[in-house]
C-alpha positions as CSV (number, residue, x, y, z in Angstrom):
1,C,52.7,93.4,-23.4
2,P,51.9,91.6,-26.7
3,L,49.1,94.1,-27.3
4,A,51.4,97.1,-27.3
5,A,54.0,95.2,-29.4
6,L,51.7,93.5,-32.0
7,G,48.4,95.4,-31.9
8,S,49.0,97.3,-35.2
9,E,50.1,94.1,-37.0
10,T,47.1,92.1,-35.7
11,A,44.7,94.1,-37.9
12,R,46.4,92.6,-41.0
13,Q,46.3,89.0,-39.8
14,S,44.1,86.1,-40.7
15,P,40.5,85.9,-39.2
16,E,41.7,83.1,-36.9
17,V,44.4,85.3,-35.4
18,R,42.1,88.2,-35.0
19,R,39.4,86.0,-33.4
20,A,42.0,84.8,-30.9
21,S,43.1,88.3,-30.2
22,T,39.5,89.4,-29.7
23,R,38.9,86.6,-27.2
24,H,42.1,87.6,-25.3
25,I,41.3,91.3,-25.2
26,K,37.7,90.6,-24.0
27,A,39.0,88.4,-21.3
28,M,41.5,91.0,-20.2
29,V,38.8,93.7,-20.1
30,D,36.5,91.4,-18.1
31,L,39.4,90.7,-15.6
32,V,39.8,94.5,-15.1
33,A,36.1,95.1,-14.8
34,R,35.8,92.4,-12.1
35,Q,38.1,94.4,-10.0
36,S,35.6,97.3,-9.9
37,P,33.3,97.7,-6.9
38,D,30.4,98.1,-9.4
39,W,31.2,95.0,-11.4
40,G,28.3,93.9,-13.5
41,Q,27.2,97.4,-14.2
42,P,27.8,99.0,-17.6
43,E,30.0,101.7,-16.0
44,A,32.5,99.0,-14.8
45,H,32.8,97.6,-18.3
46,E,33.3,101.0,-19.8
47,R,35.9,102.0,-17.2
48,A,37.7,98.7,-17.9
49,L,37.7,99.5,-21.7
50,L,39.2,102.9,-20.9
51,T,41.8,101.4,-18.5
52,M,43.0,98.8,-21.0
53,S,43.2,101.4,-23.8
54,A,45.2,103.8,-21.6
55,M,47.6,101.1,-20.4
56,V,48.3,99.7,-23.9
57,G,48.5,103.2,-25.4
58,A,50.9,104.5,-22.7
59,L,53.1,101.5,-23.0
60,L,53.2,101.8,-26.8
61,L,54.1,105.4,-26.6
62,A,56.7,104.9,-23.8
63,R,58.4,102.3,-26.0
64,A,58.4,104.5,-29.1
65,V,60.2,107.5,-27.8
66,D,63.9,107.8,-27.4
67,E,64.0,109.9,-24.3
68,P,63.9,107.9,-21.1
69,A,62.5,110.8,-19.1
70,L,59.5,111.1,-21.5
71,S,59.0,107.4,-21.5
72,K,58.8,107.4,-17.7
73,S,56.5,110.4,-17.7
74,L,54.1,108.6,-20.1
75,C,53.9,105.6,-17.8
76,D,53.7,107.7,-14.6
77,A,50.9,109.8,-16.0
78,A,48.9,106.7,-16.9
79,L,49.4,105.2,-13.5
80,K,48.4,108.5,-11.8
81,Y,45.1,108.7,-13.5
82,L,44.3,104.9,-13.5
83,T,45.2,104.2,-9.9
84,P,42.5,105.0,-7.4
85,A,43.3,107.7,-4.9
C-alpha cells in the first residue's frame, strides 16, 4: 500500500504531490463509504475514515516490527474489528 509506505514522506512533498495524494485518499474513503448500508449518511463517511486509518496504520506497524508473530497479530486484530460479524 503506497499510503503505508510513503505517507510520512508525502507531508514533505510539493503542493502538487500532496494535492494528488489528497484526491487519492478521498477517493479511497468514498469507495469504502459506498460499501456501507447507510451510504450517504455522515456515519458512513466517518466509519470509512476510521476504517482507512486503521488499515493503513495496521499495515505500517506490521511492516515496522521484526517479529512475524506480532506482525500477523497486528493485521489480524485490524481485520477482526473492521470485518462485520
